[in-house]
C-alpha positions in Angstrom: 22.8 50.7 41.3 22.5 47.8 38.9 25.0 48.8 36.3 28.8 48.7 36.1 30.7 51.8 37.1 34.4 52.6 36.4 36.3 54.5 39.0 39.6 56.2 39.4 40.6 57.5 42.8 37.2 56.3 44.2 35.4 58.6 41.7 33.1 57.4 38.8 34.3 58.4 35.4 32.2 56.1 33.3 29.1 53.9 33.6 27.8 51.1 31.4 24.1 50.3 30.7 22.9 53.8 31.8 20.1 54.6 31.3 19.7 51.3 29.3 22.0 48.5 28.0 22.5 50.3 24.7 24.1 53.3 26.4 27.0 54.4 28.6 27.6 57.6 30.5 30.8 59.6 30.9 31.7 62.4 33.3 33.0 65.2 31.2 33.1 69.0 31.8 30.4 71.0 30.0 33.0 72.3 27.5 34.3 68.8 26.8 30.7 67.6 26.4 29.9 70.4 23.9 32.9 69.3 21.8 32.0 65.6 21.7 28.3 66.4 21.0 29.2 68.8 18.2 31.7 66.4 16.5 29.6 63.1 17.0 26.0 64.1 17.6 24.6 60.7 16.8 26.7 59.2 19.6 27.1 61.8 22.3 24.4 63.8 24.0 23.9 65.4 27.5 22.3 63.3 30.1 18.8 64.8 30.7 18.5 67.2 33.7 21.0 68.8 36.0 23.7 66.1 35.6 23.8 66.8 31.9 24.2 70.5 32.5 27.3 69.7 34.6 28.8 67.6 31.8 27.4 64.1 32.3 27.2 62.7 28.8 25.3 59.7 27.3 27.0 57.6 24.7 24.8 55.6 22.3 27.0 52.5 21.8 25.5 51.3 18.5 26.5 54.5 16.7 29.8 54.9 18.5 33.1 55.0 16.7 35.9 53.2 18.7 38.3 56.1 18.4 35.8 58.7 19.6 34.8 56.6 22.6 38.4 55.9 23.4 39.2 59.6 23.4 36.1 60.5 25.5 37.0 57.7 28.0 40.6 59.1 28.3 39.2 62.6 28.9 36.7 61.4 31.5 39.4 59.4 33.3 41.7 62.4 33.3 38.9 64.5 34.8 38.6 62.2 37.8 42.1 61.0 38.3 43.8 61.9 41.6 46.2 64.8 41.3 44.6 66.3 38.2 45.3 70.0 38.0 42.1 72.1 37.7 
């Protein structure tokens, strides 16, 4: 689709350059998304539309703090990892 995707167990957990090069997207749950948006509103926001309502979250890279993005990536990876308990 023209941008790098990161997968675990064949499932995407993060995407770079979506929707533009200054952004990334993470696959979070709606509850996780709400926490990241509340704690770092200049960096995290729901993806517009239905994907965002399901937890897909944009990351504005120029405002991102390394620790917050690292934690969000760990959470997104864990959400998609094989054998994850739901």
